[in-house]
LUMTI-923992 format. One line per field, with one value per residue (C-alpha): residue number from 1; residue in one letter; x negated, y, z negated. Coordinates in steps of 0.05 Angstrom, whole numbers. Example, Ala and Ser with C-alpha at 12.3 -4.5 7.8 and 13.67 -1.06 7.14 Angstrom:
BEGIN
num	(1, 2)
residuo	(a, s)
c1	(-246, -273)
c2	(-90, -21)
c3	(-156, -143)
//
This chain:
BEGIN
num	(1, 2, 3, 4, 5, 6, 7, 8, 9, 10, 11, 12, 13, 14, 15, 16, 17, 18, 19, 20, 21, 22, 23, 24, 25, 26, 27, 28, 29, 30, 31, 32, 33, 34, 35, 36, 37, 38, 39, 40, 41, 42, 43, 44, 45, 46, 47, 48, 49, 50, 51, 52, 53, 54, 55, 56, 57, 58, 59, 60, 61, 62, 63, 64, 65, 66, 67, 68, 69, 70, 71, 72, 73, 74, 75, 76, 77, 78, 79, 80, 81, 82, 83, 84, 85, 86, 87, 88, 89, 90, 91, 92, 93, 94, 95, 96, 97, 98, 99, 100, 101, 102, 103, 104, 105, 106, 107, 108, 109, 110, 111, 112, 113, 114, 115, 116, 117, 118, 119, 120, 121, 122, 123, 124, 125, 126, 127, 128, 129, 130, 131, 132, 133, 134, 135, 136, 137, 138, 139, 140, 141, 142, 143, 144, 145, 146, 147, 148, 149, 150, 151, 152, 153, 154, 155, 156, 157, 158, 159, 160, 161, 162, 163, 164, 165, 166, 167, 168, 169, 170, 171, 172, 173, 174, 175, 176, 177, 178, 179, 180, 181, 182, 183, 184, 185, 186, 187, 188, 189, 190, 191, 192, 193, 194, 195, 196, 197, 198, 199, 200, 201, 202, 203, 204, 205, 206, 207, 208, 209, 210, 211, 212, 213, 214, 215, 216, 217, 218, 219, 220, 221, 222, 223, 224, 225, 226, 227, 228, 229, 230, 231, 232, 233, 234, 235, 236, 237, 238, 239, 240, 241, 242, 243, 244, 245, 246, 247, 248, 249, 250, 251, 252, 253, 254, 255, 256, 257, 258, 259, 260, 261, 262, 263, 264, 265, 266, 267, 268, 269, 270, 271, 272, 273, 274, 275, 276, 277, 278, 279, 280, 281, 282, 283, 284, 285, 286, 287, 288, 289, 290, 291, 292, 293, 294, 295, 296, 297, 298, 299, 300, 301, 302, 303, 304, 305, 306, 307, 308, 309, 310, 311, 312, 313, 314, 315, 316, 317, 318, 319, 320, 321, 322, 323, 324, 325, 326, 327, 328, 329, 330, 331, 332, 333, 334, 335, 336, 337, 338, 339, 340, 341, 342, 343, 344, 345, 346, 347, 348, 349, 350, 351, 352, 353, 354, 355, 356, 357, 358, 359, 360, 361, 362, 363, 364, 365, 366, 367, 368, 369, 370, 371, 372, 373, 374, 375, 376, 377, 378, 379, 380, 381, 382, 383, 384, 385, 386, 387, 388, 389, 390, 391, 392, 393, 394, 395, 396, 397, 398, 399, 400, 401, 402, 403, 404, 405, 406, 407, 408, 409, 410, 411, 412, 413, 414, 415, 416, 417, 418, 419, 420, 421, 422, 423, 424, 425, 426, 427, 428, 429, 430, 431, 432, 433, 434, 435, 436, 437, 438, 439, 440, 441, 442, 443, 444, 445, 446, 447, 448, 449, 450, 451, 452, 453, 454, 455, 456, 457, 458, 459, 460, 461, 462, 463, 464, 465, 466, 467, 468, 469, 470, 471, 472, 473, 474, 475, 476, 477, 478, 479, 480, 481, 482, 483, 484, 485, 486, 487, 488, 489, 490, 491, 492, 493, 494, 495, 496, 497, 498, 499, 500, 501, 502, 503, 504, 505, 506, 507, 508, 509, 510, 511, 512, 513, 514, 515, 516, 517, 518, 519, 520, 521, 522, 523, 524, 525, 526, 527, 528, 529, 530, 531, 532, 533, 534)
residuo	(m, d, r, l, q, s, v, p, v, a, d, d, e, v, a, v, l, v, v, g, g, g, p, v, g, l, t, a, r, a, l, l, e, r, w, g, v, r, v, l, l, v, e, r, q, g, e, l, s, p, f, p, r, s, r, l, v, n, v, r, s, m, e, i, y, r, r, l, g, l, a, a, e, i, t, a, n, a, f, a, p, e, y, g, r, v, r, f, r, d, t, l, q, g, h, d, f, a, t, a, a, m, a, g, i, n, a, p, v, p, e, s, p, v, a, g, v, v, t, s, q, d, r, l, e, p, t, l, l, a, a, a, r, s, p, a, c, f, g, v, e, l, i, d, l, a, e, e, a, g, s, v, v, a, l, l, a, g, r, r, h, g, e, h, s, g, r, g, g, r, g, g, r, g, e, q, t, r, v, r, a, r, y, v, l, a, a, d, g, a, s, s, t, v, r, r, l, l, g, i, g, t, a, g, p, g, r, i, g, g, f, t, t, v, v, f, d, g, d, l, r, r, w, c, a, d, q, p, a, g, v, y, f, t, a, h, g, l, f, a, p, l, y, p, e, g, g, h, a, w, i, v, p, t, p, g, d, g, a, d, a, d, w, p, g, l, l, s, r, a, l, g, p, d, v, r, a, e, v, v, r, i, q, h, w, v, m, n, a, f, v, a, e, r, f, r, h, g, r, i, l, l, s, g, d, a, a, h, a, m, p, i, v, g, g, l, g, m, n, a, g, i, a, g, v, h, n, l, c, w, k, l, a, g, v, l, r, g, w, a, g, p, s, l, l, d, t, y, e, a, e, r, r, p, v, a, c, w, t, l, r, q, a, v, t, n, t, e, l, m, l, d, v, q, h, r, r, r, e, q, l, r, t, g, r, a, v, p, a, h, v, e, l, p, w, s, e, r, y, f, a, q, l, g, l, v, l, g, v, t, y, r, s, g, a, v, l, s, g, g, d, s, q, p, e, p, p, g, t, d, y, v, p, g, t, e, p, g, r, r, m, p, h, l, w, l, t, r, d, r, s, t, l, d, t, f, g, e, w, f, t, l, l, t, p, d, p, a, a, w, t, h, q, a, p, w, p, l, r, v, e, a, l, p, g, e, h, a, g, l, c, g, l, t, p, h, g, a, l, l, i, r, p, d, g, h, v, g, a, r, w, h, d, g, p, p, s, e, a, t, v, r, q, a, l, t, a, i, t, g, r, g, t, p)
c1	(-931, -952, -984, -1023, -1049, -1076, -1125, -1187, -1191, -1242, -1300, -1282, -1223, -1197, -1157, -1109, -1095, -1067, -1028, -1023, -1073, -1029, -1032, -997, -1041, -1105, -1085, -1072, -1141, -1174, -1135, -1149, -1223, -1226, -1202, -1257, -1207, -1233, -1190, -1184, -1142, -1118, -1084, -1056, -1075, -1147, -1157, -1126, -1063, -1078, -1009, -991, -932, -922, -934, -929, -969, -928, -948, -944, -985, -1038, -1041, -1057, -1109, -1139, -1152, -1185, -1229, -1197, -1153, -1206, -1222, -1149, -1135, -1195, -1169, -1098, -1060, -1061, -1005, -965, -949, -909, -844, -789, -759, -694, -690, -646, -709, -782, -790, -730, -723, -712, -639, -657, -721, -740, -804, -828, -832, -901, -931, -926, -952, -975, -923, -937, -915, -977, -1052, -1050, -1008, -983, -1005, -980, -1026, -1020, -1026, -1083, -1122, -1105, -1121, -1196, -1204, -1168, -1207, -1273, -1250, -1265, -1318, -1273, -1267, -1215, -1206, -1170, -1144, -1124, -1052, -1017, -973, -953, -961, -942, -949, -989, -1006, -1036, -1047, -1020, -1049, -1043, -1053, -1089, -1103, -1153, -1129, -1165, -1213, -1179, -1108, -1096, -1032, -1024, -990, -926, -948, -953, -1018, -1050, -1076, -1145, -1180, -1139, -1163, -1134, -1146, -1128, -1109, -1083, -1032, -1008, -989, -948, -951, -938, -884, -809, -810, -852, -874, -882, -811, -784, -823, -797, -725, -715, -656, -645, -590, -573, -555, -610, -630, -612, -638, -697, -742, -802, -862, -898, -966, -987, -1036, -1011, -1019, -959, -991, -946, -886, -916, -980, -944, -890, -926, -888, -899, -835, -793, -723, -692, -634, -685, -719, -768, -835, -894, -967, -1014, -1082, -1108, -1152, -1095, -1048, -973, -919, -849, -800, -733, -683, -708, -667, -651, -711, -757, -800, -776, -769, -806, -838, -879, -817, -774, -826, -832, -758, -756, -813, -783, -815, -887, -915, -965, -970, -1009, -981, -1036, -999, -929, -901, -832, -808, -747, -721, -697, -661, -660, -685, -707, -662, -723, -793, -824, -825, -870, -941, -921, -900, -871, -891, -885, -839, -837, -799, -762, -757, -734, -709, -765, -730, -762, -825, -805, -821, -897, -900, -851, -897, -959, -924, -901, -970, -996, -944, -962, -1038, -1052, -1004, -1038, -1106, -1081, -1056, -1119, -1165, -1128, -1101, -1030, -982, -951, -884, -912, -905, -830, -829, -853, -785, -747, -781, -791, -729, -681, -728, -727, -651, -649, -702, -663, -601, -640, -670, -601, -576, -635, -615, -543, -566, -608, -550, -505, -551, -551, -475, -467, -511, -469, -407, -440, -456, -387, -351, -395, -428, -490, -553, -600, -558, -576, -549, -544, -580, -539, -594, -632, -698, -733, -739, -683, -681, -727, -779, -737, -742, -817, -838, -778, -767, -757, -774, -735, -766, -803, -866, -834, -818, -757, -720, -661, -638, -607, -604, -646, -610, -624, -667, -636, -643, -697, -756, -753, -818, -811, -849, -794, -819, -815, -827, -888, -932, -927, -986, -1015, -1083, -1131, -1187, -1192, -1201, -1180, -1107, -1074, -1067, -1143, -1147, -1113, -1148, -1165, -1144, -1088, -1093, -1073, -1060, -1056, -1073, -1103, -1149, -1179, -1111, -1104, -1142, -1137, -1169, -1189, -1173, -1137, -1175, -1156, -1184, -1163, -1159, -1149, -1086, -1093, -1047, -1011, -985, -960, -892, -883, -895, -846, -901, -920, -994, -1004, -961, -984, -966, -988, -997, -999, -1052, -1001, -990, -922, -908, -906, -891, -883, -892, -869, -908, -971, -978, -929, -984, -1054, -1023, -979, -1019, -1035, -961, -942, -994, -974, -902, -917, -965, -927, -991, -975, -911, -905)
c2	(2881, 2822, 2790, 2854, 2860, 2789, 2803, 2847, 2913, 2918, 2965, 3007, 3053, 3085, 3146, 3110, 3036, 3021, 2956, 2927, 2922, 2933, 2995, 3040, 3020, 3024, 3092, 3117, 3091, 3130, 3194, 3193, 3180, 3241, 3281, 3251, 3209, 3144, 3088, 3014, 2974, 2904, 2857, 2789, 2756, 2734, 2772, 2822, 2797, 2752, 2768, 2825, 2849, 2924, 2943, 3018, 3077, 3138, 3209, 3233, 3175, 3188, 3261, 3236, 3188, 3244, 3282, 3220, 3214, 3148, 3166, 3152, 3083, 3064, 3087, 3049, 2984, 2995, 2984, 3033, 3085, 3048, 2996, 3048, 3022, 2972, 2926, 2886, 2820, 2759, 2717, 2737, 2713, 2754, 2825, 2885, 2903, 2963, 2998, 3059, 3096, 3106, 3181, 3203, 3135, 3126, 3196, 3256, 3305, 3379, 3380, 3343, 3341, 3265, 3208, 3148, 3078, 3007, 2964, 2905, 2912, 2862, 2908, 2970, 2944, 2931, 3003, 3028, 2983, 3009, 3082, 3084, 3056, 3052, 2981, 2937, 2871, 2817, 2755, 2796, 2798, 2847, 2807, 2858, 2932, 2980, 3055, 3080, 3151, 3184, 3120, 3054, 2987, 2934, 2860, 2830, 2757, 2731, 2676, 2611, 2591, 2550, 2567, 2624, 2606, 2663, 2730, 2720, 2653, 2639, 2602, 2596, 2646, 2649, 2694, 2752, 2822, 2889, 2952, 3021, 3074, 3145, 3129, 3068, 3073, 3011, 2992, 2918, 2905, 2895, 2842, 2889, 2860, 2930, 2951, 2887, 2897, 2968, 2945, 2994, 2975, 2987, 3015, 2994, 2931, 2891, 2824, 2824, 2755, 2707, 2712, 2675, 2703, 2653, 2676, 2640, 2641, 2636, 2668, 2714, 2760, 2737, 2768, 2823, 2851, 2896, 2915, 2925, 2938, 2937, 2897, 2852, 2840, 2776, 2731, 2681, 2728, 2785, 2778, 2825, 2827, 2829, 2853, 2883, 2822, 2772, 2738, 2743, 2739, 2711, 2734, 2698, 2686, 2627, 2564, 2534, 2540, 2535, 2480, 2424, 2464, 2442, 2509, 2490, 2460, 2520, 2568, 2528, 2531, 2606, 2621, 2580, 2536, 2542, 2571, 2534, 2562, 2542, 2560, 2592, 2606, 2616, 2663, 2662, 2728, 2767, 2830, 2878, 2944, 2985, 3046, 3043, 3080, 3116, 3127, 3146, 3115, 3158, 3147, 3093, 3111, 3068, 3074, 3038, 2977, 2977, 3043, 3032, 2972, 2982, 2938, 2932, 2962, 3029, 3018, 3065, 3026, 3028, 3099, 3123, 3092, 3126, 3194, 3180, 3169, 3229, 3269, 3236, 3233, 3307, 3315, 3260, 3292, 3360, 3333, 3292, 3349, 3399, 3449, 3421, 3404, 3335, 3362, 3366, 3290, 3297, 3330, 3265, 3231, 3296, 3303, 3232, 3194, 3234, 3220, 3146, 3146, 3181, 3134, 3073, 3101, 3111, 3041, 3011, 3053, 3030, 2958, 2973, 3007, 2947, 2900, 2946, 2939, 2864, 2864, 2905, 2856, 2797, 2832, 2842, 2768, 2747, 2789, 2764, 2829, 2826, 2802, 2835, 2895, 2959, 2973, 3046, 3057, 3085, 3134, 3192, 3184, 3199, 3128, 3118, 3194, 3196, 3251, 3297, 3248, 3237, 3310, 3352, 3336, 3396, 3386, 3418, 3416, 3456, 3449, 3492, 3566, 3566, 3624, 3580, 3515, 3485, 3409, 3375, 3363, 3307, 3329, 3335, 3286, 3326, 3360, 3436, 3468, 3518, 3549, 3554, 3533, 3457, 3444, 3409, 3464, 3462, 3442, 3503, 3505, 3552, 3535, 3486, 3427, 3453, 3450, 3486, 3415, 3410, 3467, 3425, 3378, 3371, 3443, 3492, 3533, 3606, 3619, 3692, 3740, 3787, 3746, 3809, 3828, 3764, 3746, 3689, 3665, 3596, 3542, 3520, 3495, 3545, 3564, 3624, 3612, 3664, 3654, 3682, 3742, 3708, 3655, 3704, 3714, 3639, 3630, 3684, 3731, 3804, 3819, 3821, 3761, 3693, 3620, 3580, 3508, 3450, 3396, 3350, 3401, 3425, 3499, 3517, 3591, 3643, 3719, 3755, 3817, 3832, 3809, 3844, 3847, 3822, 3766, 3740, 3678, 3661, 3665, 3621, 3568, 3569, 3556, 3503, 3463, 3469, 3491, 3508, 3466, 3401)
c3	(-1166, -1210, -1148, -1136, -1207, -1207, -1151, -1161, -1124, -1069, -1081, -1020, -1016, -952, -934, -887, -881, -812, -810, -740, -684, -623, -578, -629, -688, -646, -620, -691, -712, -655, -669, -744, -732, -688, -748, -792, -832, -862, -833, -842, -792, -807, -758, -778, -712, -702, -637, -590, -555, -495, -466, -419, -461, -448, -375, -368, -395, -380, -366, -438, -464, -411, -433, -503, -476, -433, -497, -527, -465, -445, -386, -332, -359, -367, -296, -269, -300, -276, -212, -155, -154, -101, -154, -191, -163, -179, -127, -129, -90, -89, -93, -96, -24, -1, 24, -20, -28, -72, -95, -136, -151, -223, -233, -254, -238, -163, -151, -192, -217, -221, -293, -317, -303, -304, -276, -314, -293, -289, -330, -378, -453, -455, -409, -450, -519, -509, -486, -548, -594, -567, -574, -649, -696, -758, -785, -750, -785, -746, -780, -841, -863, -910, -957, -1009, -1027, -1082, -1094, -1153, -1172, -1112, -1072, -1045, -1066, -1012, -1021, -961, -944, -894, -848, -857, -801, -747, -769, -722, -684, -635, -642, -680, -710, -784, -797, -866, -916, -945, -995, -1022, -1037, -1059, -1019, -1044, -993, -998, -944, -904, -831, -813, -739, -752, -701, -697, -751, -795, -861, -889, -870, -901, -966, -972, -960, -902, -859, -785, -741, -670, -631, -664, -633, -559, -543, -537, -476, -449, -412, -368, -345, -282, -224, -153, -85, -75, -24, 32, -3, -45, -13, 37, -13, -79, -143, -217, -227, -182, -209, -180, -194, -222, -271, -271, -236, -247, -224, -283, -259, -195, -184, -193, -242, -251, -303, -300, -354, -365, -421, -462, -450, -518, -563, -503, -535, -490, -426, -363, -351, -290, -258, -276, -249, -184, -172, -187, -139, -83, -30, -5, -69, -112, -182, -244, -312, -355, -420, -447, -499, -531, -559, -581, -548, -602, -601, -666, -702, -775, -823, -852, -825, -892, -961, -1004, -979, -930, -859, -804, -732, -666, -664, -740, -734, -668, -622, -551, -494, -443, -382, -366, -407, -463, -526, -530, -504, -557, -609, -580, -580, -651, -680, -641, -679, -746, -747, -746, -804, -844, -829, -853, -919, -930, -913, -956, -905, -906, -961, -971, -947, -877, -874, -881, -812, -780, -790, -777, -710, -686, -711, -666, -608, -625, -624, -557, -530, -553, -519, -455, -458, -466, -409, -366, -380, -361, -296, -278, -291, -250, -190, -195, -203, -140, -103, -127, -101, -33, -29, -54, -2, 54, 73, 117, 84, 71, 53, 18, -52, -71, -136, -194, -215, -186, -149, -215, -241, -291, -299, -359, -346, -388, -446, -436, -430, -451, -524, -570, -643, -699, -768, -820, -776, -722, -730, -686, -717, -736, -767, -705, -700, -647, -581, -532, -473, -405, -348, -314, -346, -345, -373, -429, -487, -538, -607, -613, -539, -510, -484, -407, -365, -330, -295, -330, -281, -224, -271, -339, -362, -419, -448, -450, -500, -554, -601, -674, -687, -676, -612, -604, -530, -513, -457, -509, -555, -588, -617, -658, -720, -770, -834, -861, -882, -820, -759, -705, -638, -597, -522, -468, -427, -357, -346, -288, -337, -389, -357, -346, -421, -441, -465, -455, -443, -519, -540, -563, -571, -631, -609, -658, -652, -618, -563, -585, -594, -667, -660, -606, -608, -546, -564, -605, -678, -725, -778, -793, -835, -778, -760, -833, -851, -792, -808, -881, -862, -809, -852, -917, -951, -1023, -1024, -1062)
//
């Protein structure tokens, strides 16, 4: 706190300070701006990441980006659907001994109006950055913070010109300034400065190991063009195409500290004969697996990898972070705009931390399944079976059996009128649509090109076959949408029932029949938003 007091406060104050300019922080900035919330984003690196990093935008994330008007651009910059597949080979030049499609990526699924895509993070981030006009300051590092009455004071330091050392590097610090914010949303990665300053611990395996990503150019069409995939798992590392127009990545455990490794030579041996490759850049990184013990400390909230870091197999980490800030941002907006009480923010951890734990468990399981496939292959080769041979995959055709986790989560908290205090339960393997309170509202076509999901936004939505029977009063933002009669039964409603959908698309309350009283909706919104509670 002494460090903070010695630096003058900046003239400007903001409602929310977002720390971290990766996909999660940039998504939060766009979501909050849509609510009219004044946001400042700071990122310690001097530019967007030049590395591919995350590779998969799943169905749920694309639903969120559809609402932000970004889905078409993201899809246009991504790979074609046929790349939504994983392949297992002894070498990149060999034949597949196993393969599996990525559910919701390689083809549309009836459960959503959109499909996910294979794309690189460095293609996604510019789209997210351009999606909002709120200030985004790169080369600015948070070095300390403290809560005061009704706000958080953050100490920021600009990085000196020329000392940017790449994402994850240290570099030097320049001029310091204090910024006051009503709330801080920390999306500053697995090694989060904010989480460390708050003394919040983590649970889970922790550090799994050091890895290196080698970005390279080379012509691999001979072995990949007719058998496209988003990922090729081989005995010599993981290979992945980066962009539709070219470029590749090779990911392997880092030998030693990696500093003295002959990366061009190692890459050449991994690719095999007759391949000329040019190394473009190299990144060393750590694979982590943990969930923070708390997601909230007063007016400071953790999100993305700061709250939960996942192994990369299955592409769950970034997407869990995107869904997390989608859950959080409407709650922050409600508190800041006065139609929700501060207690609503407690439901962020109550709803998302169990999901993070389930997701971590699934990501670890995905890694074990991948290793199981490779173990089976080694046994085939050891026992002299015919090569190439087929290895039966230890999972269903739904890639790593995770659609239930992506679309089927049920929230249990004070922001859901579930009629009970039951604890949240892990979703099943497969997604089964439902409208029980806490569930994601199912996708149903209202018109040829308008989904139920398109009725949600910066407001609550009342879906009912009988709009005239339902009334509400301010201050909550609420829209009443007609639900076609043919969908009433699917949603568990009579012709006069209704569903109250939260801004994040989850069912907040359900009435099978008409409103019990004129105050029904007001009472429900009061309970969900914690209005009037401390």
